[in-house]
Biotite code that builds the C-alpha atoms (Angstrom):
import biotite.structure as struc

atoms = struc.array([
    struc.Atom([-2.259, 16.882, -7.320], chain_id="A", res_id=1, res_name="UNK", atom_name="CA", element="C"),
    struc.Atom([0.075, 17.500, -10.230], chain_id="A", res_id=2, res_name="UNK", atom_name="CA", element="C"),
    struc.Atom([-0.804, 15.967, -13.564], chain_id="A", res_id=3, res_name="UNK", atom_name="CA", element="C"),
    struc.Atom([2.934, 15.705, -14.096], chain_id="A", res_id=4, res_name="UNK", atom_name="CA", element="C"),
    struc.Atom([3.181, 12.933, -11.556], chain_id="A", res_id=5, res_name="UNK", atom_name="CA", element="C"),
    struc.Atom([5.722, 10.334, -12.532], chain_id="A", res_id=6, res_name="UNK", atom_name="CA", element="C"),
    struc.Atom([4.830, 7.652, -15.076], chain_id="A", res_id=7, res_name="UNK", atom_name="CA", element="C"),
    struc.Atom([7.075, 4.602, -14.909], chain_id="A", res_id=8, res_name="UNK", atom_name="CA", element="C"),
    struc.Atom([7.184, 2.291, -17.932], chain_id="A", res_id=9, res_name="UNK", atom_name="CA", element="C"),
    struc.Atom([8.097, -1.353, -17.355], chain_id="A", res_id=10, res_name="UNK", atom_name="CA", element="C"),
    struc.Atom([8.499, -3.840, -20.198], chain_id="A", res_id=11, res_name="UNK", atom_name="CA", element="C"),
    struc.Atom([8.309, -7.624, -19.980], chain_id="A", res_id=12, res_name="UNK", atom_name="CA", element="C"),
    struc.Atom([9.473, -10.336, -22.353], chain_id="A", res_id=13, res_name="UNK", atom_name="CA", element="C"),
    struc.Atom([6.507, -12.712, -22.156], chain_id="A", res_id=14, res_name="UNK", atom_name="CA", element="C"),
    struc.Atom([2.881, -12.894, -21.121], chain_id="A", res_id=15, res_name="UNK", atom_name="CA", element="C"),
    struc.Atom([3.880, -15.177, -18.272], chain_id="A", res_id=16, res_name="UNK", atom_name="CA", element="C"),
    struc.Atom([6.460, -12.662, -17.032], chain_id="A", res_id=17, res_name="UNK", atom_name="CA", element="C"),
    struc.Atom([4.053, -9.703, -16.993], chain_id="A", res_id=18, res_name="UNK", atom_name="CA", element="C"),
    struc.Atom([1.349, -11.791, -15.328], chain_id="A", res_id=19, res_name="UNK", atom_name="CA", element="C"),
    struc.Atom([3.742, -12.908, -12.587], chain_id="A", res_id=20, res_name="UNK", atom_name="CA", element="C"),
    struc.Atom([5.035, -9.367, -12.033], chain_id="A", res_id=21, res_name="UNK", atom_name="CA", element="C"),
    struc.Atom([1.482, -8.044, -11.736], chain_id="A", res_id=22, res_name="UNK", atom_name="CA", element="C"),
    struc.Atom([0.582, -10.824, -9.307], chain_id="A", res_id=23, res_name="UNK", atom_name="CA", element="C"),
    struc.Atom([3.611, -10.037, -7.147], chain_id="A", res_id=24, res_name="UNK", atom_name="CA", element="C"),
    struc.Atom([2.795, -6.323, -7.204], chain_id="A", res_id=25, res_name="UNK", atom_name="CA", element="C"),
    struc.Atom([-0.800, -6.900, -6.098], chain_id="A", res_id=26, res_name="UNK", atom_name="CA", element="C"),
    struc.Atom([0.162, -9.253, -3.279], chain_id="A", res_id=27, res_name="UNK", atom_name="CA", element="C"),
    struc.Atom([2.876, -6.870, -2.057], chain_id="A", res_id=28, res_name="UNK", atom_name="CA", element="C"),
    struc.Atom([0.436, -3.938, -2.112], chain_id="A", res_id=29, res_name="UNK", atom_name="CA", element="C"),
    struc.Atom([-2.050, -6.034, -0.145], chain_id="A", res_id=30, res_name="UNK", atom_name="CA", element="C"),
    struc.Atom([0.486, -6.949, 2.525], chain_id="A", res_id=31, res_name="UNK", atom_name="CA", element="C"),
    struc.Atom([1.600, -3.326, 2.893], chain_id="A", res_id=32, res_name="UNK", atom_name="CA", element="C"),
    struc.Atom([-1.946, -1.951, 3.098], chain_id="A", res_id=33, res_name="UNK", atom_name="CA", element="C"),
    struc.Atom([-3.138, -4.548, 5.592], chain_id="A", res_id=34, res_name="UNK", atom_name="CA", element="C"),
    struc.Atom([-0.090, -3.868, 7.767], chain_id="A", res_id=35, res_name="UNK", atom_name="CA", element="C"),
    struc.Atom([-0.784, -0.130, 7.646], chain_id="A", res_id=36, res_name="UNK", atom_name="CA", element="C"),
    struc.Atom([-4.606, 0.123, 7.581], chain_id="A", res_id=37, res_name="UNK", atom_name="CA", element="C"),
    struc.Atom([-5.899, -3.326, 8.474], chain_id="A", res_id=38, res_name="UNK", atom_name="CA", element="C"),
    struc.Atom([-7.505, -3.660, 5.037], chain_id="A", res_id=39, res_name="UNK", atom_name="CA", element="C"),
    struc.Atom([-6.635, -3.703, 1.337], chain_id="A", res_id=40, res_name="UNK", atom_name="CA", element="C"),
    struc.Atom([-8.827, -1.767, -1.095], chain_id="A", res_id=41, res_name="UNK", atom_name="CA", element="C"),
    struc.Atom([-8.283, -2.839, -4.701], chain_id="A", res_id=42, res_name="UNK", atom_name="CA", element="C"),
    struc.Atom([-10.076, -1.638, -7.846], chain_id="A", res_id=43, res_name="UNK", atom_name="CA", element="C"),
    struc.Atom([-10.189, -4.146, -10.697], chain_id="A", res_id=44, res_name="UNK", atom_name="CA", element="C"),
    struc.Atom([-10.030, -3.715, -14.453], chain_id="A", res_id=45, res_name="UNK", atom_name="CA", element="C"),
    struc.Atom([-11.831, -5.878, -16.961], chain_id="A", res_id=46, res_name="UNK", atom_name="CA", element="C"),
    struc.Atom([-10.277, -7.455, -20.029], chain_id="A", res_id=47, res_name="UNK", atom_name="CA", element="C"),
    struc.Atom([-8.187, -10.457, -21.026], chain_id="A", res_id=48, res_name="UNK", atom_name="CA", element="C"),
    struc.Atom([-4.859, -9.370, -19.506], chain_id="A", res_id=49, res_name="UNK", atom_name="CA", element="C"),
    struc.Atom([-6.231, -8.823, -15.982], chain_id="A", res_id=50, res_name="UNK", atom_name="CA", element="C"),
    struc.Atom([-8.167, -12.096, -16.275], chain_id="A", res_id=51, res_name="UNK", atom_name="CA", element="C"),
    struc.Atom([-4.929, -14.075, -16.532], chain_id="A", res_id=52, res_name="UNK", atom_name="CA", element="C"),
    struc.Atom([-3.625, -12.287, -13.425], chain_id="A", res_id=53, res_name="UNK", atom_name="CA", element="C"),
    struc.Atom([-6.870, -12.972, -11.565], chain_id="A", res_id=54, res_name="UNK", atom_name="CA", element="C"),
    struc.Atom([-6.527, -16.668, -12.382], chain_id="A", res_id=55, res_name="UNK", atom_name="CA", element="C"),
    struc.Atom([-3.128, -16.600, -10.701], chain_id="A", res_id=56, res_name="UNK", atom_name="CA", element="C"),
    struc.Atom([-4.600, -14.810, -7.679], chain_id="A", res_id=57, res_name="UNK", atom_name="CA", element="C"),
    struc.Atom([-7.145, -17.624, -7.347], chain_id="A", res_id=58, res_name="UNK", atom_name="CA", element="C"),
    struc.Atom([-4.241, -19.950, -6.497], chain_id="A", res_id=59, res_name="UNK", atom_name="CA", element="C"),
    struc.Atom([-2.348, -17.519, -4.266], chain_id="A", res_id=60, res_name="UNK", atom_name="CA", element="C"),
    struc.Atom([-2.163, -17.366, -0.498], chain_id="A", res_id=61, res_name="UNK", atom_name="CA", element="C"),
    struc.Atom([-3.257, -14.027, 0.939], chain_id="A", res_id=62, res_name="UNK", atom_name="CA", element="C"),
    struc.Atom([-5.003, -12.513, 3.927], chain_id="A", res_id=63, res_name="UNK", atom_name="CA", element="C"),
    struc.Atom([-8.274, -12.651, 1.989], chain_id="A", res_id=64, res_name="UNK", atom_name="CA", element="C"),
    struc.Atom([-10.430, -11.734, 4.983], chain_id="A", res_id=65, res_name="UNK", atom_name="CA", element="C"),
    struc.Atom([-9.097, -8.168, 4.787], chain_id="A", res_id=66, res_name="UNK", atom_name="CA", element="C"),
    struc.Atom([-9.462, -7.598, 1.029], chain_id="A", res_id=67, res_name="UNK", atom_name="CA", element="C"),
    struc.Atom([-12.134, -5.214, -0.271], chain_id="A", res_id=68, res_name="UNK", atom_name="CA", element="C"),
    struc.Atom([-12.755, -5.436, -4.007], chain_id="A", res_id=69, res_name="UNK", atom_name="CA", element="C"),
    struc.Atom([-14.225, -2.781, -6.330], chain_id="A", res_id=70, res_name="UNK", atom_name="CA", element="C"),
    struc.Atom([-14.494, -2.439, -10.122], chain_id="A", res_id=71, res_name="UNK", atom_name="CA", element="C"),
    struc.Atom([-13.406, 0.558, -12.154], chain_id="A", res_id=72, res_name="UNK", atom_name="CA", element="C"),
    struc.Atom([-16.266, 0.119, -14.621], chain_id="A", res_id=73, res_name="UNK", atom_name="CA", element="C"),
    struc.Atom([-18.850, -2.300, -15.949], chain_id="A", res_id=74, res_name="UNK", atom_name="CA", element="C"),
    struc.Atom([-21.279, -2.744, -18.808], chain_id="A", res_id=75, res_name="UNK", atom_name="CA", element="C"),
    struc.Atom([-25.034, -2.363, -18.379], chain_id="A", res_id=76, res_name="UNK", atom_name="CA", element="C"),
    struc.Atom([-25.910, -5.995, -19.026], chain_id="A", res_id=77, res_name="UNK", atom_name="CA", element="C"),
    struc.Atom([-27.560, -8.769, -16.982], chain_id="A", res_id=78, res_name="UNK", atom_name="CA", element="C"),
    struc.Atom([-25.600, -9.959, -13.930], chain_id="A", res_id=79, res_name="UNK", atom_name="CA", element="C"),
    struc.Atom([-24.716, -13.294, -15.515], chain_id="A", res_id=80, res_name="UNK", atom_name="CA", element="C"),
    struc.Atom([-23.779, -11.914, -18.947], chain_id="A", res_id=81, res_name="UNK", atom_name="CA", element="C"),
    struc.Atom([-20.379, -13.089, -20.202], chain_id="A", res_id=82, res_name="UNK", atom_name="CA", element="C"),
    struc.Atom([-19.352, -9.478, -20.946], chain_id="A", res_id=83, res_name="UNK", atom_name="CA", element="C"),
    struc.Atom([-19.791, -8.298, -17.368], chain_id="A", res_id=84, res_name="UNK", atom_name="CA", element="C"),
    struc.Atom([-16.486, -7.451, -15.678], chain_id="A", res_id=85, res_name="UNK", atom_name="CA", element="C"),
    struc.Atom([-17.895, -8.575, -12.338], chain_id="A", res_id=86, res_name="UNK", atom_name="CA", element="C"),
    struc.Atom([-18.750, -12.040, -13.705], chain_id="A", res_id=87, res_name="UNK", atom_name="CA", element="C"),
    struc.Atom([-15.297, -12.426, -15.245], chain_id="A", res_id=88, res_name="UNK", atom_name="CA", element="C"),
    struc.Atom([-13.567, -11.528, -11.972], chain_id="A", res_id=89, res_name="UNK", atom_name="CA", element="C"),
    struc.Atom([-15.774, -13.881, -9.964], chain_id="A", res_id=90, res_name="UNK", atom_name="CA", element="C"),
    struc.Atom([-15.322, -16.775, -12.385], chain_id="A", res_id=91, res_name="UNK", atom_name="CA", element="C"),
    struc.Atom([-11.558, -16.329, -12.670], chain_id="A", res_id=92, res_name="UNK", atom_name="CA", element="C"),
    struc.Atom([-10.744, -15.531, -9.053], chain_id="A", res_id=93, res_name="UNK", atom_name="CA", element="C"),
    struc.Atom([-13.210, -14.206, -6.508], chain_id="A", res_id=94, res_name="UNK", atom_name="CA", element="C"),
    struc.Atom([-15.396, -17.310, -6.324], chain_id="A", res_id=95, res_name="UNK", atom_name="CA", element="C"),
    struc.Atom([-12.310, -19.375, -5.473], chain_id="A", res_id=96, res_name="UNK", atom_name="CA", element="C"),
    struc.Atom([-10.983, -17.479, -2.441], chain_id="A", res_id=97, res_name="UNK", atom_name="CA", element="C"),
    struc.Atom([-12.572, -16.675, 0.952], chain_id="A", res_id=98, res_name="UNK", atom_name="CA", element="C"),
    struc.Atom([-13.032, -12.916, 0.591], chain_id="A", res_id=99, res_name="UNK", atom_name="CA", element="C"),
    struc.Atom([-16.218, -12.130, 2.547], chain_id="A", res_id=100, res_name="UNK", atom_name="CA", element="C"),
    struc.Atom([-19.095, -11.584, 0.141], chain_id="A", res_id=101, res_name="UNK", atom_name="CA", element="C"),
    struc.Atom([-19.947, -8.212, 1.681], chain_id="A", res_id=102, res_name="UNK", atom_name="CA", element="C"),
    struc.Atom([-16.407, -7.040, 0.790], chain_id="A", res_id=103, res_name="UNK", atom_name="CA", element="C"),
    struc.Atom([-16.843, -7.736, -2.929], chain_id="A", res_id=104, res_name="UNK", atom_name="CA", element="C"),
    struc.Atom([-18.498, -4.664, -4.390], chain_id="A", res_id=105, res_name="UNK", atom_name="CA", element="C"),
    struc.Atom([-19.837, -5.323, -7.875], chain_id="A", res_id=106, res_name="UNK", atom_name="CA", element="C"),
    struc.Atom([-21.214, -2.379, -9.821], chain_id="A", res_id=107, res_name="UNK", atom_name="CA", element="C"),
    struc.Atom([-25.000, -2.961, -10.109], chain_id="A", res_id=108, res_name="UNK", atom_name="CA", element="C"),
    struc.Atom([-24.928, -2.159, -13.815], chain_id="A", res_id=109, res_name="UNK", atom_name="CA", element="C"),
    struc.Atom([-27.963, -4.350, -14.417], chain_id="A", res_id=110, res_name="UNK", atom_name="CA", element="C"),
    struc.Atom([-29.999, -1.474, -12.925], chain_id="A", res_id=111, res_name="UNK", atom_name="CA", element="C"),
    struc.Atom([-29.091, 0.743, -15.892], chain_id="A", res_id=112, res_name="UNK", atom_name="CA", element="C"),
    struc.Atom([-26.414, 3.377, -16.051], chain_id="A", res_id=113, res_name="UNK", atom_name="CA", element="C"),
    struc.Atom([-28.208, 6.101, -14.072], chain_id="A", res_id=114, res_name="UNK", atom_name="CA", element="C"),
    struc.Atom([-29.607, 4.069, -11.170], chain_id="A", res_id=115, res_name="UNK", atom_name="CA", element="C"),
    struc.Atom([-26.604, 1.760, -11.075], chain_id="A", res_id=116, res_name="UNK", atom_name="CA", element="C"),
    struc.Atom([-24.203, 4.711, -10.872], chain_id="A", res_id=117, res_name="UNK", atom_name="CA", element="C"),
    struc.Atom([-26.220, 6.257, -8.042], chain_id="A", res_id=118, res_name="UNK", atom_name="CA", element="C"),
    struc.Atom([-26.118, 2.971, -6.140], chain_id="A", res_id=119, res_name="UNK", atom_name="CA", element="C"),
    struc.Atom([-22.367, 2.537, -6.631], chain_id="A", res_id=120, res_name="UNK", atom_name="CA", element="C"),
    struc.Atom([-21.693, 6.121, -5.587], chain_id="A", res_id=121, res_name="UNK", atom_name="CA", element="C"),
    struc.Atom([-23.463, 5.241, -2.319], chain_id="A", res_id=122, res_name="UNK", atom_name="CA", element="C"),
    struc.Atom([-21.296, 2.121, -1.976], chain_id="A", res_id=123, res_name="UNK", atom_name="CA", element="C"),
    struc.Atom([-18.177, 4.279, -2.350], chain_id="A", res_id=124, res_name="UNK", atom_name="CA", element="C"),
    struc.Atom([-19.387, 6.959, 0.048], chain_id="A", res_id=125, res_name="UNK", atom_name="CA", element="C"),
    struc.Atom([-17.042, 7.245, 2.998], chain_id="A", res_id=126, res_name="UNK", atom_name="CA", element="C"),
    struc.Atom([-14.616, 4.655, 1.612], chain_id="A", res_id=127, res_name="UNK", atom_name="CA", element="C"),
    struc.Atom([-11.027, 5.675, 2.288], chain_id="A", res_id=128, res_name="UNK", atom_name="CA", element="C"),
    struc.Atom([-8.377, 6.201, -0.366], chain_id="A", res_id=129, res_name="UNK", atom_name="CA", element="C"),
    struc.Atom([-7.965, 3.107, -2.546], chain_id="A", res_id=130, res_name="UNK", atom_name="CA", element="C"),
    struc.Atom([-4.704, 1.187, -2.150], chain_id="A", res_id=131, res_name="UNK", atom_name="CA", element="C"),
    struc.Atom([-4.322, -0.048, -5.737], chain_id="A", res_id=132, res_name="UNK", atom_name="CA", element="C"),
    struc.Atom([-6.230, 0.750, -8.917], chain_id="A", res_id=133, res_name="UNK", atom_name="CA", element="C"),
    struc.Atom([-5.660, -1.645, -11.829], chain_id="A", res_id=134, res_name="UNK", atom_name="CA", element="C"),
    struc.Atom([-6.435, -0.299, -15.294], chain_id="A", res_id=135, res_name="UNK", atom_name="CA", element="C"),
    struc.Atom([-6.241, -1.392, -18.896], chain_id="A", res_id=136, res_name="UNK", atom_name="CA", element="C"),
    struc.Atom([-5.633, 0.643, -22.029], chain_id="A", res_id=137, res_name="UNK", atom_name="CA", element="C"),
    struc.Atom([-7.914, 0.524, -25.053], chain_id="A", res_id=138, res_name="UNK", atom_name="CA", element="C"),
    struc.Atom([-6.623, 0.797, -28.599], chain_id="A", res_id=139, res_name="UNK", atom_name="CA", element="C"),
    struc.Atom([-8.290, 4.230, -28.710], chain_id="A", res_id=140, res_name="UNK", atom_name="CA", element="C"),
    struc.Atom([-6.548, 5.309, -25.492], chain_id="A", res_id=141, res_name="UNK", atom_name="CA", element="C"),
    struc.Atom([-9.557, 4.819, -23.217], chain_id="A", res_id=142, res_name="UNK", atom_name="CA", element="C"),
    struc.Atom([-9.292, 3.452, -19.699], chain_id="A", res_id=143, res_name="UNK", atom_name="CA", element="C"),
    struc.Atom([-12.087, 2.296, -17.397], chain_id="A", res_id=144, res_name="UNK", atom_name="CA", element="C"),
    struc.Atom([-15.064, 3.761, -19.333], chain_id="A", res_id=145, res_name="UNK", atom_name="CA", element="C"),
    struc.Atom([-13.415, 7.133, -19.917], chain_id="A", res_id=146, res_name="UNK", atom_name="CA", element="C"),
    struc.Atom([-13.482, 7.473, -23.706], chain_id="A", res_id=147, res_name="UNK", atom_name="CA", element="C"),
    struc.Atom([-11.856, 9.933, -26.138], chain_id="A", res_id=148, res_name="UNK", atom_name="CA", element="C"),
    struc.Atom([-13.983, 12.902, -27.064], chain_id="A", res_id=149, res_name="UNK", atom_name="CA", element="C"),
    struc.Atom([-16.440, 12.444, -24.202], chain_id="A", res_id=150, res_name="UNK", atom_name="CA", element="C"),
    struc.Atom([-16.807, 14.993, -21.435], chain_id="A", res_id=151, res_name="UNK", atom_name="CA", element="C"),
    struc.Atom([-15.308, 13.829, -18.147], chain_id="A", res_id=152, res_name="UNK", atom_name="CA", element="C"),
    struc.Atom([-18.028, 13.628, -15.485], chain_id="A", res_id=153, res_name="UNK", atom_name="CA", element="C"),
    struc.Atom([-16.692, 14.087, -11.955], chain_id="A", res_id=154, res_name="UNK", atom_name="CA", element="C"),
    struc.Atom([-20.066, 14.900, -10.395], chain_id="A", res_id=155, res_name="UNK", atom_name="CA", element="C"),
    struc.Atom([-19.962, 11.735, -8.245], chain_id="A", res_id=156, res_name="UNK", atom_name="CA", element="C"),
    struc.Atom([-17.671, 8.843, -7.345], chain_id="A", res_id=157, res_name="UNK", atom_name="CA", element="C"),
    struc.Atom([-19.494, 6.639, -9.873], chain_id="A", res_id=158, res_name="UNK", atom_name="CA", element="C"),
    struc.Atom([-21.107, 8.090, -12.982], chain_id="A", res_id=159, res_name="UNK", atom_name="CA", element="C"),
    struc.Atom([-23.197, 6.891, -15.927], chain_id="A", res_id=160, res_name="UNK", atom_name="CA", element="C"),
    struc.Atom([-21.638, 6.557, -19.366], chain_id="A", res_id=161, res_name="UNK", atom_name="CA", element="C"),
    struc.Atom([-23.727, 7.052, -22.510], chain_id="A", res_id=162, res_name="UNK", atom_name="CA", element="C"),
    struc.Atom([-22.886, 6.366, -26.144], chain_id="A", res_id=163, res_name="UNK", atom_name="CA", element="C"),
    struc.Atom([-19.830, 4.252, -25.494], chain_id="A", res_id=164, res_name="UNK", atom_name="CA", element="C"),
    struc.Atom([-17.984, 3.776, -28.794], chain_id="A", res_id=165, res_name="UNK", atom_name="CA", element="C"),
    struc.Atom([-17.703, 0.110, -27.848], chain_id="A", res_id=166, res_name="UNK", atom_name="CA", element="C"),
    struc.Atom([-20.949, -1.783, -27.242], chain_id="A", res_id=167, res_name="UNK", atom_name="CA", element="C"),
    struc.Atom([-22.917, -1.790, -25.085], chain_id="A", res_id=168, res_name="UNK", atom_name="CA", element="C"),
    struc.Atom([-23.509, 1.960, -25.270], chain_id="A", res_id=169, res_name="UNK", atom_name="CA", element="C"),
    struc.Atom([-24.539, 2.243, -21.611], chain_id="A", res_id=170, res_name="UNK", atom_name="CA", element="C"),
    struc.Atom([-21.936, 1.708, -18.908], chain_id="A", res_id=171, res_name="UNK", atom_name="CA", element="C"),
    struc.Atom([-20.969, 2.837, -15.420], chain_id="A", res_id=172, res_name="UNK", atom_name="CA", element="C"),
    struc.Atom([-17.496, 4.008, -14.471], chain_id="A", res_id=173, res_name="UNK", atom_name="CA", element="C"),
    struc.Atom([-15.789, 5.204, -11.342], chain_id="A", res_id=174, res_name="UNK", atom_name="CA", element="C"),
    struc.Atom([-15.043, 8.862, -11.996], chain_id="A", res_id=175, res_name="UNK", atom_name="CA", element="C"),
    struc.Atom([-11.614, 10.225, -12.786], chain_id="A", res_id=176, res_name="UNK", atom_name="CA", element="C"),
    struc.Atom([-11.354, 12.053, -9.459], chain_id="A", res_id=177, res_name="UNK", atom_name="CA", element="C"),
    struc.Atom([-12.231, 8.947, -7.431], chain_id="A", res_id=178, res_name="UNK", atom_name="CA", element="C"),
    struc.Atom([-9.858, 6.713, -9.399], chain_id="A", res_id=179, res_name="UNK", atom_name="CA", element="C"),
    struc.Atom([-7.129, 9.262, -8.675], chain_id="A", res_id=180, res_name="UNK", atom_name="CA", element="C"),
    struc.Atom([-7.858, 9.007, -4.948], chain_id="A", res_id=181, res_name="UNK", atom_name="CA", element="C"),
    struc.Atom([-5.544, 6.022, -4.631], chain_id="A", res_id=182, res_name="UNK", atom_name="CA", element="C"),
    struc.Atom([-2.099, 5.211, -3.316], chain_id="A", res_id=183, res_name="UNK", atom_name="CA", element="C"),
    struc.Atom([-1.002, 3.220, -6.381], chain_id="A", res_id=184, res_name="UNK", atom_name="CA", element="C"),
    struc.Atom([-1.994, 2.830, -10.036], chain_id="A", res_id=185, res_name="UNK", atom_name="CA", element="C"),
    struc.Atom([-0.985, -0.090, -12.263], chain_id="A", res_id=186, res_name="UNK", atom_name="CA", element="C"),
    struc.Atom([-1.842, -0.227, -15.957], chain_id="A", res_id=187, res_name="UNK", atom_name="CA", element="C"),
    struc.Atom([-1.624, -3.589, -17.740], chain_id="A", res_id=188, res_name="UNK", atom_name="CA", element="C"),
    struc.Atom([-0.970, -3.053, -21.450], chain_id="A", res_id=189, res_name="UNK", atom_name="CA", element="C"),
    struc.Atom([-0.435, -6.017, -23.776], chain_id="A", res_id=190, res_name="UNK", atom_name="CA", element="C"),
    struc.Atom([-0.535, -6.593, -27.509], chain_id="A", res_id=191, res_name="UNK", atom_name="CA", element="C"),
    struc.Atom([0.582, -4.786, -30.653], chain_id="A", res_id=192, res_name="UNK", atom_name="CA", element="C"),
    struc.Atom([-2.919, -3.314, -31.025], chain_id="A", res_id=193, res_name="UNK", atom_name="CA", element="C"),
    struc.Atom([-2.080, -0.950, -28.159], chain_id="A", res_id=194, res_name="UNK", atom_name="CA", element="C"),
    struc.Atom([1.020, 0.467, -29.895], chain_id="A", res_id=195, res_name="UNK", atom_name="CA", element="C"),
    struc.Atom([-0.613, 3.633, -31.218], chain_id="A", res_id=196, res_name="UNK", atom_name="CA", element="C"),
    struc.Atom([-2.169, 4.474, -27.853], chain_id="A", res_id=197, res_name="UNK", atom_name="CA", element="C"),
    struc.Atom([1.175, 3.922, -26.103], chain_id="A", res_id=198, res_name="UNK", atom_name="CA", element="C"),
    struc.Atom([2.957, 6.114, -28.674], chain_id="A", res_id=199, res_name="UNK", atom_name="CA", element="C"),
    struc.Atom([0.411, 8.878, -28.139], chain_id="A", res_id=200, res_name="UNK", atom_name="CA", element="C"),
    struc.Atom([0.701, 8.624, -24.358], chain_id="A", res_id=201, res_name="UNK", atom_name="CA", element="C"),
    struc.Atom([4.497, 8.727, -24.410], chain_id="A", res_id=202, res_name="UNK", atom_name="CA", element="C"),
    struc.Atom([4.541, 11.680, -26.829], chain_id="A", res_id=203, res_name="UNK", atom_name="CA", element="C"),
    struc.Atom([2.300, 13.766, -24.572], chain_id="A", res_id=204, res_name="UNK", atom_name="CA", element="C"),
    struc.Atom([-1.072, 13.386, -26.295], chain_id="A", res_id=205, res_name="UNK", atom_name="CA", element="C"),
    struc.Atom([-3.872, 13.773, -23.741], chain_id="A", res_id=206, res_name="UNK", atom_name="CA", element="C"),
    struc.Atom([-5.537, 10.389, -24.196], chain_id="A", res_id=207, res_name="UNK", atom_name="CA", element="C"),
    struc.Atom([-8.025, 9.398, -21.466], chain_id="A", res_id=208, res_name="UNK", atom_name="CA", element="C"),
    struc.Atom([-5.469, 7.137, -19.768], chain_id="A", res_id=209, res_name="UNK", atom_name="CA", element="C"),
    struc.Atom([-3.421, 10.224, -18.878], chain_id="A", res_id=210, res_name="UNK", atom_name="CA", element="C"),
    struc.Atom([-6.308, 11.461, -16.704], chain_id="A", res_id=211, res_name="UNK", atom_name="CA", element="C"),
    struc.Atom([-5.445, 8.835, -14.120], chain_id="A", res_id=212, res_name="UNK", atom_name="CA", element="C"),
    struc.Atom([-2.662, 9.778, -11.722], chain_id="A", res_id=213, res_name="UNK", atom_name="CA", element="C"),
    struc.Atom([-1.837, 9.093, -8.130], chain_id="A", res_id=214, res_name="UNK", atom_name="CA", element="C"),
    struc.Atom([0.385, 10.998, -5.701], chain_id="A", res_id=215, res_name="UNK", atom_name="CA", element="C"),
    struc.Atom([2.885, 8.150, -6.074], chain_id="A", res_id=216, res_name="UNK", atom_name="CA", element="C"),
    struc.Atom([2.808, 8.181, -9.870], chain_id="A", res_id=217, res_name="UNK", atom_name="CA", element="C"),
    struc.Atom([1.649, 5.511, -12.292], chain_id="A", res_id=218, res_name="UNK", atom_name="CA", element="C"),
    struc.Atom([3.242, 2.197, -13.274], chain_id="A", res_id=219, res_name="UNK", atom_name="CA", element="C"),
    struc.Atom([2.572, 0.953, -16.799], chain_id="A", res_id=220, res_name="UNK", atom_name="CA", element="C"),
    struc.Atom([3.348, -2.749, -17.255], chain_id="A", res_id=221, res_name="UNK", atom_name="CA", element="C"),
    struc.Atom([3.817, -3.509, -20.971], chain_id="A", res_id=222, res_name="UNK", atom_name="CA", element="C"),
    struc.Atom([4.220, -6.609, -23.118], chain_id="A", res_id=223, res_name="UNK", atom_name="CA", element="C"),
    struc.Atom([4.052, -6.741, -26.918], chain_id="A", res_id=224, res_name="UNK", atom_name="CA", element="C"),
    struc.Atom([4.457, -3.005, -27.481], chain_id="A", res_id=225, res_name="UNK", atom_name="CA", element="C"),
    struc.Atom([7.633, -1.021, -28.190], chain_id="A", res_id=226, res_name="UNK", atom_name="CA", element="C"),
    struc.Atom([8.585, 1.937, -26.038], chain_id="A", res_id=227, res_name="UNK", atom_name="CA", element="C"),
    struc.Atom([9.842, 4.362, -28.675], chain_id="A", res_id=228, res_name="UNK", atom_name="CA", element="C"),
])
């Protein structure tokens, strides 16, 4: 797969507009995947921007019985901790729609980064190519729990993260190679704090976000940053 795959930059004029566009994109991807494969495999991002989209999904009509939900990363904290990505997604969306419980695949980060990563790698074993991976962009250019200056571990589909520059230090992330095994990628990037990372990305700096590609390219949905 070429790392020069197309990156498409889309800008929106309001938070409401980007949220609605992301919602429409997710629902369209779901319809297309279910028509083609009989199931929709989506990988979720954490953070405030995806949360607003998830709250819209909670009110949407969809063929929920055929959705399969994964997370791109999570923090090694108790299951019910407010900083867990899985708890945020459940509270905002997943607890409000009839996706079968055995099709919601939380990362068992409460087991610690090593054992939790092993368990999630087993969960992902044999799973077909993802349909849509949703990602955020950190102010330092990180995405999922792939951080600047840290060696990229592609030894398994899910891998432990140590010494995260953002607390907690221990995390679990889906590996770069497995995130790239997807039909579509959508980044949600909002807020002026992301400007430097966007500038670096667009000028060719190899920030971690640039590790994530798909055969169909990458769509970056932006609000509150300038595309220079």
